[in-house]
C-alpha positions in Angstrom: 5.3 13.1 -6.2 7.2 16.0 -4.7 9.2 15.5 -1.5 6.8 17.8 0.4 3.8 15.7 -0.8 5.7 12.4 0.1 6.4 13.8 3.5 2.7 14.5 4.1 1.7 11.1 2.8 4.3 9.4 5.0 3.1 11.3 8.2 -0.6 10.4 7.4 0.3 6.7 6.8 2.4 6.3 9.9 -0.3 7.9 12.0 -3.1 5.7 10.5 -1.1 2.5 11.2 -0.4 3.6 14.7 3.3 3.7 14.1 4.2 7.3 14.8 2.6 8.3 17.1 2.5 4.6 18.2 4.8 1.7 18.5 7.6 3.3 16.4 7.5 6.7 18.0 10.9 6.1 19.6 12.3 5.7 16.1 10.4 8.3 14.2 10.1 11.4 16.4 7.2 13.8 16.4 7.5 16.4 13.6 9.9 14.2 11.6 10.1 15.3 7.9 12.1 13.1 5.5 14.8 14.9 3.5 14.9 12.3 0.8 12.4 9.7 -0.6 13.5 6.2 0.0 12.5 3.9 -2.8 12.3 0.1 -2.1 11.5 -2.5 -4.8 10.9 -6.3 -4.5 11.2 -7.2 -8.2 8.5 -5.3 -10.0 6.6 -4.5 -6.8 7.2 -1.2 -5.1 6.9 -0.5 -1.4 4.5 2.3 -1.0 3.8 3.5 2.5 1.9 0.6 3.9 0.9 -1.5 0.9 0.6 -5.3 1.3 3.0 -8.0 0.5 3.1 -11.8 1.1 6.3 -13.3 2.6 6.9 -15.2 -0.6 7.4 -11.9 -2.5 10.1 -10.8 -0.1 12.5 -13.7 0.0 15.2 -11.8 -2.0 16.7 -8.6 -0.7 15.0 -5.6 -2.3 16.6 -2.9 -4.5 17.1 0.5 -2.9 17.4 4.0 -4.3 17.2 7.5 -3.0 18.0 11.0 -4.2 20.8 13.2 -2.7 19.7 15.4 0.2 19.8 19.1 -0.4 21.7 19.8 2.8 24.0 16.8 3.0 27.8 17.3 2.8 29.6 16.1 -0.2 30.4 12.4 0.0 27.7 11.6 2.6 27.0 8.0 3.1 24.0 6.3 4.6 22.9 3.2 6.6 19.6 1.3 6.1 17.9 -0.7 8.8 15.0 -3.0 8.1 13.1 -3.8 11.3 9.8 -5.4 12.5 7.9 -3.7 15.4 5.4 -6.6 15.5 7.6 -9.6 16.2 6.5 -12.3 16.9 2.9 -11.1 16.5 1.2 -7.6 16.5 -0.8 -8.8 19.5 2.3 -9.7 21.4 5.3 -7.8 20.1 7.7 -9.0 22.8 10.7 -9.4 20.4 10.4 -5.9 18.8 12.3 -4.5 17.1 13.4 -7.6 15.1 16.5 -6.8 13.0 16.1 -8.1 9.5 18.7 -6.2 7.6 21.4 -3.5 8.2 23.4 -2.1 5.3 26.1 0.6 5.7 27.9 2.8 3.2 25.0 3.5 0.9 25.2 6.4 -1.6 22.3 8.3 -3.3 21.5 8.1 -7.0 23.6 10.4 -9.2 26.8 10.1 -7.1 29.7 9.2 -9.4 31.9 7.8 -6.7 31.1 4.1 -6.3 31.1 3.0 -2.7 30.4 -0.7 -2.0 27.7 -1.1 0.7 28.7 -3.2 3.7 26.1 -5.7 5.0 26.4 -5.5 8.8 23.4 -7.9 9.2 22.6 -10.2 6.3 19.2 -9.9 4.8 16.5 -12.2 6.4 13.2 -11.8 4.6 9.9 -11.1 6.5 8.5 -14.4 7.9 5.3 -13.8 9.8 3.5 -17.0 10.6 0.3 -17.9 8.8 -1.7 -17.6 12.0 -0.4 -14.1 12.7 -1.9 -10.8 11.6 0.2 -9.0 9.0 3.3 -7.3 10.4 4.5 -3.8 9.7 8.0 -3.5 8.4 10.0 -0.3 8.6 12.8 0.7 6.2 14.8 3.4 8.0 17.5 5.4 6.2 20.0 7.2 8.3 22.8 9.6 7.3 26.2 8.4 8.7 28.5 11.0 10.3 31.7 11.6 8.4 34.4 8.9 9.2 32.0 6.4 10.8 33.3 2.8 10.5 31.0 0.0 11.8 31.5 -3.7 11.9 29.0 -6.6 12.4 30.0 -6.6 16.2 28.6 -3.1 16.5 25.2 -4.2 15.4 24.9 -7.7 16.9 24.9 -11.3 16.0 23.2 -12.7 12.9 21.8 -15.9 14.5 18.0 -16.1 14.5 17.5 -15.4 18.3 20.3 -12.7 18.2 18.1 -10.6 15.9 15.4 -10.2 18.6 14.8 -7.0 20.5 17.1 -4.8 18.5 17.0 -1.1 19.7 17.3 1.1 16.5 16.9 4.3 18.4 19.7 3.5 20.8 21.9 2.3 17.9 21.3 5.5 16.0 22.0 7.7 19.1 25.2 5.8 20.0 26.7 6.3 16.5 25.4 9.7 15.6 23.0 8.6 12.9 20.5 11.1 11.6 17.1 9.7 10.2 16.5 11.2 6.7 14.1 8.7 5.0 11.4 6.1 5.9 9.3 3.7 3.9 7.2 0.8 5.2 4.9 -2.1 4.3 2.6 -4.7 5.6 3.6 -8.4 5.1 1.7 -11.6 5.9 2.5 -15.3 5.7 1.7 -16.9 2.4 -1.0 -19.0 4.0 -2.7 -16.2 6.0 -6.4 -15.9 5.2 -8.2 -13.7 7.7 -10.0 -10.6 6.3 -8.4 -7.3 7.1 -9.0 -3.6 6.4 -7.3 -0.3 6.3 -9.4 1.0 9.1 -7.7 -1.6 11.3 -4.3 -0.7 10.0 -4.3 -3.1 7.1 -4.5 -2.6 3.4 -6.0 -5.4 1.2 -8.4 -8.3 0.9 -8.1 -11.9 1.7 -7.3 -15.1 -0.3 -7.0 -18.7 0.6 -3.9 -20.7 -0.2 -4.3 -23.1 -3.0 -3.1 -26.1 -1.1 -5.9 -25.7 1.5 -8.7 -26.0 -1.0 -10.5 -29.3 -1.6 -12.3 -27.9 -4.7 -9.7 -27.7 -7.7 -12.2 -25.4 -9.6 -11.8 -22.7 -7.0 -8.2 -21.9 -8.0 -7.4 -19.1 -10.3 -4.2 -18.1 -12.0 -3.8 -14.9 -10.0 -2.3 -17.1 -7.3 -5.3 -16.6 -5.0 -8.5 -18.6 -4.6 -12.0 -18.2 -3.3 -13.4 -21.0 -1.2 -16.2 -23.2 -2.4 -19.6 -21.7 -1.4 -22.9 -22.9 -0.2 -25.4 -22.2 -3.0 -29.2 -21.7 -2.5 -31.1 -24.0 -4.9 -34.8 -23.1 -4.1 -37.0 -26.0 -2.9 -33.9 -28.4 -3.0 -32.4 -26.4 -0.2 -28.6 -25.6 -0.2 -25.9 -27.6 -1.9 -22.1 -27.2 -1.7 -20.4 -25.8 -4.8 -18.5 -28.7 -5.9 -18.6 -28.1 -9.6 -17.4 -25.3 -11.9 -20.8 -23.6 -12.4 -19.9 -20.5 -10.4 -17.4 -17.7 -10.6 -15.9 -15.3 -8.1 -17.5 -11.9 -7.6 -16.5 -9.5 -10.4 -17.0 -11.7 -13.5 -15.4 -14.5 -15.3 -11.9 -13.0 -15.4 -9.4 -15.2 -13.7 -8.0 -12.4 -11.5 -11.1 -11.0 -9.9 -10.7 -12.1 -6.4 -11.0 -9.4 -3.7 -7.3 -8.9 -3.3 -6.8 -8.4 -7.0 -9.8 -6.1 -7.3 -8.4 -4.0 -4.4 -5.2 -3.5 -6.2 -7.1 -2.3 -9.4 -9.2 0.0 -7.1 -6.0 1.6 -5.6 -4.6 2.3 -9.0 -7.8 4.0 -10.1 -8.1 6.0 -6.9 -4.5 7.2 -7.1 -5.1 8.4 -10.6 -8.4 10.1 -9.8 -7.3 11.7 -6.6 -3.7 12.8 -7.4 -2.9 16.2 -6.2 -0.9 16.7 -9.5 -2.6 17.3 -12.7 -2.0 14.0 -14.5 -2.5 15.5 -18.0 0.0 18.3 -17.4 2.5 15.9 -15.9 2.2 13.6 -18.9 2.8 16.6 -21.3 5.8 17.7 -19.2 7.4 14.3 -19.5 6.9 14.4 -23.2 8.5 17.8 -23.3 5.3 19.6 -24.4 5.0 22.9 -22.5 1.5 24.3 -21.9 0.7 27.2 -24.2 -1.3 28.9 -21.6 -2.4 28.3 -18.0 -5.9 28.0 -19.4 -4.9 24.5 -20.7 -4.4 23.3 -17.2 -7.7 24.9 -16.0 -9.4 23.0 -18.8 -7.9 19.7 -17.7 -8.8 20.5 -14.0 -12.5 21.4 -14.8 -13.0 18.4 -17.0 -11.6 16.0 -14.4 -13.8 17.5 -11.6 -16.9 17.5 -13.8 -16.5 14.2 -15.5 -13.3 12.3 -14.8 -13.7 11.8 -11.1 -17.3 10.5 -11.5 -16.3 8.1 -14.3 -13.4 6.6 -12.3 -15.7 6.3 -9.2 -18.3 4.5 -11.2 -15.6 2.0 -12.5 -14.4 1.5 -8.8 -18.0 0.8 -7.6 -18.3 -1.8 -10.4 -15.3 -3.5 -8.9 -16.7 -3.1 -5.3 -20.2 -4.2 -6.2 -20.1 -6.4 -9.3 -23.3 -7.1 -11.4 -25.5 -10.0 -10.4 -25.9 -12.7 -13.0 -28.1 -15.9 -12.6 -29.9 -18.4 -14.9 -33.2 -17.1 -13.5 -33.9 -14.1 -15.9 -36.6 -12.5 -13.7 -34.5 -12.7 -10.6 -31.4 -11.5 -12.3 -33.2 -8.5 -13.7 -34.6 -7.5 -10.3 -31.3 -8.1 -8.5 -29.4 -6.1 -11.2 -31.8 -3.1 -10.8 -31.4 -3.1 -7.0 -27.6 -3.3 -7.2 -27.5 -0.7 -9.9 -29.4 1.7 -7.7 -27.1 0.8 -4.8 -24.1 1.5 -6.9 -25.4 4.9 -8.1 -26.1 6.0 -4.5 -22.6 4.9 -3.4 -21.0 6.7 -6.3 -22.8 9.9 -5.4 -21.8 9.5 -1.7 -18.2 8.8 -2.7 -18.0 11.8 -5.0 -19.4 14.0 -2.3 -16.8 12.7 0.1 -14.1 13.4 -2.5 -15.1 17.0 -2.9 -15.5 17.4 1.0 -12.2 15.9 1.8 -10.1 17.0 -1.2 -11.7 20.3 -2.2 -9.1 22.5 -4.0 -6.3 19.8 -4.1 -7.3 17.1 -6.6 -5.4 17.7 -9.9 -4.5 21.2 -8.8 -0.8 21.0 -8.5 1.5 22.0 -11.4 4.9 23.5 -11.7 3.6 27.1 -11.3 0.9 26.2 -8.8 2.1 24.1 -5.8 0.1 23.0 -2.9 1.1 24.4 0.5 2.4 22.1 3.2 -0.9 22.2 5.0 -2.9 21.5 1.8 -0.5 18.6 1.0 -1.1 17.1 4.4 -4.8 17.6 4.2 -4.8 15.9 0.8 -2.8 12.9 1.9 -5.1 12.4 4.9 -8.2 12.8 2.7 -7.0 10.2 0.2 -6.3 7.8 3.0 -9.8 8.3 4.5 -11.5 7.6 1.1 -9.4 4.5 0.6 -10.6 3.3 4.1 -14.2 4.0 3.1 -13.9 2.2 -0.2 -12.2 -0.8 1.3 -14.9 -1.1 4.0 -17.4 -1.3 1.1 -15.4 -4.0 -0.7 -14.9 -6.1 2.4 -18.6 -5.9 3.4 -19.9 -6.8 0.1 -20.8 -10.5 0.0 -17.8 -12.0 1.9 -18.4 -15.4 0.5 -20.8 -14.5 -2.3 -20.7 -16.3 -5.6 -22.4 -15.3 -8.9 -24.0 -18.1 -11.0 -23.7 -18.0 -14.8 
């Protein structure tokens, strides 16, 4: 993703999450445009403008990387601040901004001179309580003025209560720091179970902690679980599912809880709705230059005609899985009804894609870039489509189980 497209996606995500404008407006001013893309990785998981993590995934400090700024002076160094605007809870953020990590003396990728970063505040991983909604965590990258030398005293104490109510904007102004990059994520406690959605500023499904389930058969190797369900049994009334004769929505695969399905859906959406032509990008990485611009036009036309529809069909199968039961007549009737419903939703989703993203999906290559306005519109459109799909996923049979 180009820096321009990243800037548009960042702006859209911050606005959707009510951060800027919103609770972080004092940190990220109106019209802010990043001059480098800040990459943050917790192991193999990448922080991507508001994706969802559990606290257990963030116990160790993440790896950071960013490219040199085009207008930065030679030898420029940077400072990173990780802060929580939702402490202790999003509904009562009286301790915002909680200071989780401050790292000074960072250098961008590609700089030969090795400069050891100085940890001004030791890393303390996110720790929202299980009864709190997910918190938003901001990674703020500032360029340091030449000759700046900071100590731990300049930032504040590292004791737990001393990290409360940090003022990043005042800290930056006092030391002449310039904000150049932002990334952010949601994080919830490992035992948090409440459903949430992008339209409420959240970005994934729900899962129950294994240690809270009485039924051992409800646990799956994805690390999530689906609570035992009440199953209708005809004239016998309802019984509690206390035996392994049912499976979670989506099929017998052990990683088909809603949270896992949402991650699969996001991957498929980002492939189908990327502004860059994925085929041309793959060829470029392989060093195969297009012989003619008509090659790209062929990729583009095939994706609009067939590719998007195929991917949206796969997505709707994850959103609304097939119904299976021992009763053949009931199963056939239910399968027909759900098949019709999926086809209608695919058609509506495809129409939404062409309305929101007309002229931008798979339309960006080296010789054909999106304008700033197109990139912003594209990022906002993708976000709106993600919200719509997630609403469908969360509304589809909250505690529904499919019998074999």
